[in-house]
C-alpha positions as CSV (number, residue, x, y, z in Angstrom):
1,M,0.0,0.1,0.1
2,P,1.2,3.6,-0.6
3,N,2.2,5.7,2.5
4,E,-0.2,8.4,1.7
5,V,-3.1,8.9,-0.7
6,D,-5.3,11.6,-1.8
7,C,-8.5,9.5,-2.0
8,L,-9.5,6.2,-0.3
9,F,-12.5,4.5,-2.0
10,I,-14.4,1.8,-0.3
11,S,-16.1,-0.6,-2.8
12,H,-17.2,-4.3,-3.1
13,V,-16.3,-7.3,-5.2
14,V,-19.6,-9.2,-5.8
15,N,-18.6,-11.3,-8.8
16,P,-15.4,-13.2,-9.5
17,S,-15.2,-11.5,-13.0
18,H,-14.6,-8.2,-11.0
19,L,-11.2,-9.4,-10.2
20,S,-10.3,-9.3,-13.8
21,N,-11.7,-5.9,-14.6
22,T,-9.5,-2.8,-14.6
23,D,-12.4,-0.6,-13.7
24,D,-14.4,-0.7,-10.5
25,F,-17.9,-2.0,-10.3
26,Y,-19.1,0.9,-8.3
27,F,-16.8,3.7,-9.1
28,A,-16.2,2.6,-12.8
29,T,-13.3,4.7,-14.4
30,I,-13.1,7.2,-11.5
31,P,-10.2,5.8,-9.5
32,A,-8.0,5.1,-12.8
33,E,-8.9,8.7,-14.2
34,L,-7.8,10.2,-10.9
35,V,-4.5,8.4,-11.1
36,R,-4.0,9.7,-14.6
37,R,-4.4,13.2,-13.2
38,N,-1.7,12.5,-10.8
39,Y,-3.7,11.7,-7.6
40,K,-2.8,8.9,-5.3
41,V,-5.7,6.5,-5.1
42,L,-6.4,3.3,-3.1
43,V,-9.5,1.2,-3.4
44,G,-10.4,-1.1,-0.4
45,Y,-12.7,-3.9,-1.4
46,I,-15.4,-5.7,0.8
47,N,-15.5,-9.2,-0.1
48,N,-18.8,-10.6,-1.2
49,L,-17.6,-13.9,-2.8
50,G,-17.9,-16.1,0.2
51,P,-15.0,-17.3,2.4
52,F,-12.0,-14.9,1.9
53,E,-9.1,-16.4,-0.2
54,K,-5.6,-15.4,0.7
55,N,-4.4,-16.0,-2.8
56,I,-6.9,-13.3,-4.2
57,K,-4.1,-11.2,-5.1
58,S,-3.0,-13.7,-7.8
59,K,-6.5,-13.5,-9.4
60,T,-6.6,-9.7,-9.4
61,V,-5.6,-7.9,-12.6
62,K,-3.2,-5.0,-12.2
63,S,-4.8,-1.7,-12.3
64,L,-3.5,2.0,-12.3
65,F,-4.8,2.4,-8.6
66,S,-3.6,0.4,-5.7
67,K,-6.1,-2.2,-4.2
68,L,-6.6,-4.0,-0.9
69,Y,-9.2,-6.6,0.2
70,F,-10.8,-6.7,3.6
71,T,-10.8,-10.1,5.3
72,D,-13.9,-11.7,6.7
73,S,-12.2,-12.6,10.1
74,L,-9.9,-10.7,12.6
75,S,-7.8,-12.0,15.5
76,L,-9.3,-14.0,18.2
77,S,-9.2,-11.2,20.7
78,K,-10.9,-8.6,18.2
79,E,-13.6,-11.2,17.3
80,L,-14.4,-11.8,21.0
81,G,-14.5,-8.1,21.6
82,I,-17.0,-7.5,18.7
83,R,-19.3,-10.3,20.0
84,K,-19.1,-8.9,23.6
85,S,-20.0,-5.4,22.5
86,L,-23.0,-6.7,20.4
87,R,-24.3,-8.8,23.1
88,R,-24.1,-5.9,25.5
89,E,-26.0,-3.6,23.1
90,S,-28.6,-6.4,22.4
91,S,-29.3,-6.5,26.2
92,I,-29.8,-2.6,26.3
93,L,-32.4,-3.0,23.4
94,K,-34.2,-5.7,25.0
95,R,-34.5,-3.6,28.2
96,N,-35.8,-0.7,26.0
97,A,-38.3,-3.1,24.4
98,R,-39.6,-4.1,28.0
99,N,-40.0,-0.4,28.9
100,A,-41.5,0.8,25.8
101,E,-45.1,2.0,26.1
102,K,-45.9,2.1,22.4
103,I,-46.4,-1.2,20.6
104,L,-44.5,0.1,17.5
105,F,-41.4,1.1,19.6
106,K,-41.4,-2.3,21.4
107,Q,-41.5,-4.2,18.0
108,V,-38.7,-2.0,16.8
109,Y,-36.5,-2.5,19.9
110,E,-37.1,-6.3,19.9
111,T,-36.3,-6.7,16.2
112,A,-33.2,-4.5,16.7
113,S,-32.1,-6.6,19.7
114,H,-32.1,-9.8,17.5
115,E,-30.5,-8.2,14.4
116,I,-27.6,-6.7,16.3
117,L,-26.5,-10.4,17.0
118,S,-26.6,-11.1,13.1
119,G,-23.6,-11.9,11.0
120,E,-24.1,-8.7,9.1
121,A,-23.7,-6.6,12.3
122,Q,-20.4,-8.5,13.1
123,A,-19.3,-8.0,9.5
124,S,-19.9,-4.2,9.8
125,L,-17.8,-3.9,12.9
126,R,-15.0,-6.1,11.3
127,I,-15.0,-3.3,8.4
128,F,-14.8,-0.7,11.2
129,E,-11.6,-2.2,12.7
130,Q,-10.0,-2.6,9.3
131,V,-10.7,0.8,8.0
132,K,-9.2,2.2,11.2
133,E,-6.0,0.4,10.4
134,V,-6.0,1.5,6.7
135,I,-6.5,5.2,7.7
136,K,-3.5,4.9,10.0
137,K,-1.3,3.5,7.3
138,V,-2.3,5.6,4.2
139,N,-3.4,8.8,5.8
140,P,-6.0,9.7,3.2
141,R,-7.2,13.2,2.7
142,T,-10.7,12.0,1.5
143,I,-12.7,8.8,1.8
144,V,-15.4,8.0,-0.7
145,I,-18.0,5.3,0.1
146,P,-21.2,4.2,-1.8
147,Y,-24.4,5.6,-0.4
148,E,-27.2,2.9,-0.5
149,G,-28.4,3.0,3.1
150,H,-26.2,0.0,4.5
151,A,-24.8,0.3,8.0
152,Y,-21.2,-0.3,7.0
153,E,-21.3,3.0,5.0
154,R,-21.8,5.1,8.2
155,I,-19.5,2.9,10.3
156,C,-16.6,3.6,7.8
157,F,-17.0,7.3,8.3
158,A,-16.9,6.8,12.0
159,A,-13.8,4.6,11.8
160,A,-12.0,7.1,9.4
161,R,-12.8,10.1,11.9
162,S,-11.6,8.2,14.8
163,Q,-8.2,8.2,13.4
164,K,-8.1,11.4,11.4
165,P,-10.9,13.9,12.5
166,E,-10.2,16.3,9.6
167,I,-10.7,13.7,7.0
168,I,-13.4,14.6,4.3
169,C,-16.0,12.0,4.1
170,I,-17.8,11.6,0.8
171,S,-20.8,9.6,-0.1
172,Y,-21.6,8.6,-3.7
173,Q,-25.3,7.9,-4.2
174,H,-24.8,6.2,-7.5
175,T,-28.3,4.6,-8.0
176,G,-30.9,7.4,-7.4
177,I,-33.3,7.7,-4.5
178,F,-36.2,5.3,-4.4
179,R,-39.6,6.7,-2.9
180,L,-39.1,4.5,0.3
181,S,-35.3,5.0,0.7
182,N,-35.4,6.1,4.1
183,A,-31.9,5.2,5.5
184,I,-30.1,7.6,3.2
185,R,-32.4,10.4,4.1
186,Q,-31.4,10.1,7.8
187,K,-29.0,12.3,9.6
188,L,-27.2,10.5,12.4
189,A,-24.6,11.5,15.0
190,D,-22.0,13.7,13.4
191,Q,-19.4,11.1,13.1
192,Y,-21.7,8.9,10.9
193,N,-22.7,11.6,8.4
194,P,-21.0,12.5,5.1
195,N,-19.5,16.0,4.6
196,I,-20.2,15.8,0.9
197,I,-22.9,13.8,-1.1
198,L,-22.2,13.2,-4.8
199,A,-25.4,12.4,-6.7
200,P,-25.9,10.7,-10.1
201,G,-28.4,13.3,-11.4
202,S,-30.3,16.5,-10.6
203,E,-33.3,14.5,-9.3
204,T,-31.4,12.9,-6.5
205,K,-29.7,16.3,-5.6
206,D,-33.1,18.0,-5.5
207,E,-34.5,15.2,-3.3
208,L,-31.9,15.4,-0.8
209,R,-31.6,19.2,-0.9
210,K,-35.3,19.5,0.4
211,L,-34.2,17.7,3.7
212,P,-33.7,20.3,6.4
213,E,-31.4,17.8,8.2
214,F,-29.0,18.1,5.2
215,E,-28.7,21.9,5.1
216,Q,-25.1,21.6,6.2
217,I,-24.1,19.0,3.9
218,R,-22.7,19.9,0.4
219,I,-24.3,18.0,-2.4
220,E,-22.9,17.9,-6.0
221,V,-24.0,16.1,-9.1
222,L,-21.1,13.7,-10.2
223,G,-23.2,11.7,-12.8
224,S,-23.0,8.0,-13.4
225,I,-21.9,5.4,-15.9
226,R,-25.4,3.8,-15.4
227,G,-26.7,6.8,-17.3
228,V,-28.8,6.8,-20.3
229,I,-27.9,5.6,-23.8
230,E,-27.3,8.9,-25.6
231,T,-29.5,8.6,-28.7
232,D,-31.7,10.9,-30.8
233,T,-35.2,9.7,-30.0
234,T,-36.2,10.2,-33.5
235,S,-33.7,7.5,-34.6
236,I,-35.1,4.8,-32.1
237,S,-37.9,2.5,-33.2
238,A,-39.6,-0.5,-31.8
239,V,-41.1,-1.4,-34.9
240,G,-39.1,-4.2,-36.8
241,K,-37.4,-5.5,-33.7
242,Q,-38.0,-9.2,-32.8
243,P,-40.8,-9.8,-30.3
244,A,-38.7,-10.2,-27.2
245,C,-38.9,-9.0,-23.5
246,L,-35.9,-8.4,-21.5
247,V,-36.4,-9.6,-17.7
248,M,-34.2,-7.6,-15.4
249,P,-34.3,-8.4,-11.6
250,E,-32.2,-6.9,-8.9
251,G,-29.3,-8.8,-7.5
252,I,-31.7,-10.3,-4.8
253,I,-32.5,-14.1,-5.4
254,P,-36.2,-13.9,-4.3
255,E,-36.7,-11.0,-6.7
256,C,-35.1,-13.0,-9.4
257,V,-37.4,-16.0,-8.6
258,L,-40.5,-13.7,-8.7
259,L,-39.7,-12.2,-12.1
260,F,-38.6,-15.5,-13.8
261,K,-41.6,-17.3,-12.5
262,F,-43.9,-14.8,-13.9
263,S,-42.0,-14.7,-17.2
264,I,-42.3,-18.4,-17.5
265,Q,-46.0,-18.2,-17.4
266,C,-45.9,-15.5,-20.0
267,A,-43.6,-17.6,-22.1
268,Y,-46.0,-20.5,-22.2
269,I,-48.9,-18.3,-23.2
270,R,-47.1,-16.7,-26.2
271,P,-44.3,-19.2,-27.5
272,D,-43.6,-16.7,-30.3
273,I,-42.3,-14.1,-27.8
274,N,-38.8,-14.5,-26.4
275,F,-38.2,-13.7,-22.7
276,I,-34.5,-12.9,-22.2
277,W,-33.3,-13.4,-18.6
278,R,-30.5,-11.0,-17.5
279,L,-28.8,-11.3,-14.0
280,H,-27.2,-8.8,-11.7
281,P,-23.5,-9.6,-11.5
282,S,-23.9,-10.9,-7.8
283,V,-26.2,-13.6,-8.8
284,S,-25.7,-16.7,-11.1
285,F,-28.1,-18.7,-13.0
286,D,-26.9,-21.9,-11.2
287,Q,-28.2,-20.2,-7.9
288,I,-31.5,-19.4,-9.5
289,M,-31.9,-22.9,-11.0
290,S,-31.7,-24.5,-7.7
291,Q,-34.5,-22.5,-6.1
292,E,-37.5,-24.3,-7.5
293,T,-38.5,-27.3,-9.6
294,I,-40.2,-24.9,-12.2
295,F,-36.8,-23.9,-13.4
296,K,-35.7,-27.4,-14.2
297,N,-37.8,-27.7,-17.5
298,L,-38.0,-24.3,-19.3
299,P,-39.8,-23.4,-22.4
300,A,-37.7,-22.8,-25.5
301,N,-38.5,-19.0,-25.6
302,I,-36.7,-18.5,-22.3
303,I,-33.2,-17.4,-23.1
304,F,-30.3,-16.9,-20.6
305,S,-28.4,-13.7,-21.6
306,S,-24.6,-13.6,-21.9
307,N,-24.6,-10.3,-23.8
308,T,-23.9,-6.8,-22.7
309,L,-26.8,-4.8,-21.5
310,E,-26.7,-2.6,-24.6
311,T,-27.0,-5.6,-26.8
312,D,-29.9,-7.0,-25.0
313,I,-31.7,-3.7,-25.2
314,E,-31.0,-3.5,-28.9
315,N,-32.5,-7.0,-29.4
316,C,-35.8,-6.4,-27.3
317,R,-39.0,-4.3,-27.5
318,W,-40.0,-4.6,-23.8
319,V,-38.6,-4.8,-20.5
320,L,-40.0,-6.5,-17.3
321,Y,-38.6,-5.2,-14.0
322,R,-39.1,-4.4,-10.5
323,G,-36.3,-2.6,-8.4
324,T,-33.3,-2.3,-10.8
325,T,-32.1,1.0,-11.7
326,A,-30.7,-0.5,-14.9
327,I,-34.3,0.0,-16.1
328,L,-33.3,3.7,-16.9
329,K,-30.8,2.5,-19.4
330,A,-33.4,0.1,-20.9
331,I,-35.8,2.9,-21.4
332,S,-33.3,5.2,-23.0
333,G,-32.7,2.5,-25.5
334,G,-36.4,2.5,-26.4
335,L,-37.8,-0.3,-24.6
336,R,-41.4,-0.1,-23.1
337,P,-41.1,-0.8,-19.3
338,F,-43.5,-3.1,-17.4
339,Y,-43.4,-3.0,-13.6
340,L,-44.5,-6.4,-11.9
341,Q,-46.8,-5.2,-9.1
342,N,-47.5,-7.6,-6.3
343,P,-51.0,-7.0,-4.9
344,G,-51.0,-4.9,-1.7
345,E,-47.3,-4.3,-1.7
346,L,-45.4,-1.0,-1.4
347,T,-43.9,-0.3,-4.7
348,I,-40.1,-0.6,-5.3
349,D,-40.4,0.9,-8.7
350,P,-37.5,3.3,-9.5
351,L,-39.8,4.9,-12.1
352,Y,-42.7,5.6,-9.7
353,K,-42.8,9.2,-10.8
354,L,-43.2,8.3,-14.4
355,D,-46.9,8.3,-15.5
356,K,-46.1,7.9,-19.3
357,W,-45.0,4.8,-21.2
358,R,-44.7,2.7,-18.1
359,I,-47.2,0.0,-17.5
360,N,-48.0,-1.7,-14.2
361,V,-48.9,-5.5,-14.6
362,S,-49.9,-8.1,-11.9
363,E,-51.0,-11.1,-14.2
364,P,-49.3,-12.9,-17.1
365,E,-52.4,-12.3,-19.3
366,E,-52.2,-8.7,-18.6
367,L,-48.7,-8.4,-19.9
368,I,-49.5,-10.4,-23.0
369,R,-52.4,-8.0,-23.9
370,W,-50.1,-5.0,-23.7
371,M,-47.6,-6.8,-25.8
372,L,-50.1,-7.7,-28.5
373,H,-51.6,-4.1,-28.3
374,D,-48.1,-2.8,-29.1
375,I,-47.5,-5.1,-31.9
376,N,-51.0,-4.6,-33.5
377,S,-50.8,-0.8,-33.2
378,E,-47.1,-0.7,-34.3
379,F,-46.3,1.2,-31.1
380,M,-48.5,4.2,-31.9
381,D,-47.7,6.1,-28.6
382,F,-44.0,5.2,-29.0
383,S,-42.8,8.5,-30.3
384,A,-45.1,10.7,-28.2
385,N,-44.1,9.1,-24.9
386,L,-40.5,8.0,-25.3
387,P,-39.1,11.6,-25.1
388,I,-40.9,12.1,-21.8
389,A,-39.4,8.9,-20.4
390,M,-36.0,9.7,-21.7
391,A,-36.1,13.3,-20.1
392,A,-37.0,11.5,-16.7
393,C,-34.0,9.2,-17.1
394,K,-31.5,12.1,-17.7
395,E,-32.7,13.7,-14.5
396,R,-31.9,10.5,-12.6
397,F,-28.6,9.8,-14.2
398,S,-26.6,12.5,-15.9
399,S,-23.2,11.7,-17.7
400,L,-20.3,11.2,-15.4
401,D,-18.3,14.4,-14.8
402,I,-15.1,13.5,-12.9
403,D,-14.1,17.2,-12.6
404,V,-16.6,17.6,-9.9
405,L,-14.6,15.2,-7.7
406,V,-11.4,16.7,-8.9
407,N,-12.4,20.1,-7.8
408,I,-13.3,18.8,-4.2
409,L,-9.8,17.0,-4.1
410,N,-8.1,20.2,-5.1
411,E,-10.0,22.2,-2.5
412,R,-8.8,19.8,0.2
413,I,-5.2,19.8,-1.0
414,S,-5.0,23.7,-1.2
415,N,-6.5,23.9,2.3
């Protein structure tokens, strides 16, 4: 590791293929571009591949920036210390539950007392200990962490400030804000909050700027590589494409199962329409196939994708989704979006503000009717509604502008 860095990124490795990528899954080309501009960069990776392998270095391709991988266990004394502190906190929460007068508070305290003993809570405190060590060794001016609402994100800021109080803590909210994204809207004790939030587009910046709790937090639009496909809307046409629907779940196995089972039902109704299954990098088709017997014998018009997202978009007319933000890129490529709505659920639709072009469906027959309507009408409402949908996408994800981060780094260096 370098002795001193300008910027420490905390990221994840969620798929073995990420080890052979020169760019980062969350921060894309940003770390490498900073190095090209003569900044010293270190990326610390949280391992999501299962048990930590000590030979991970031999599987990792060389990049312009330095890398390190956090382990999934610490020394015996530290592991015992983590467990002791969590048990102590669990006891306090249980006592609060017994003393709570309101049923809701009692339920929250009871749930928290159980969750704090989970493996996830222990993993967060392991990251806390390791980030402290990294801060001691490389003395970074800034630390940049994804901002999705996970506990480890705030824990990393506390760890960094415990070793270097003047460090600038930056959150990168790279996905855009969902209607029910409450965790990222919360201001906690000072040591857990970012100094600066980088947003993927104007929509997210405006949403966060409304919050009175965030008045003292600087918010800038950095943009995102997940942004829209930059194409003239007049050059996009759904007519002439093969009748195919892209099925895009989040990287959550129950969500994959839900969408894929629904699309199987649709595939049996219309064998002439292909349903192309596309997975998040953190999930494999083998994991899905082992979930239920319905996946053992699939109709011929269910296709497993191994293409790039752009290629899949080019080959489809429609997209079936739920919570994935990749839906914005699909829309920008001209696909009509269908959100699978479970009866009675709180929606997780990233496009909840979009009332044009997007359709909610809850039954396979309903989706098929809309597909046939589009085919028979030759997508008559396509040219009118697509520009509206694409404008909404550009508000959510603007093009990546690394100069925004460079300017922040220059301010810190000059100070």
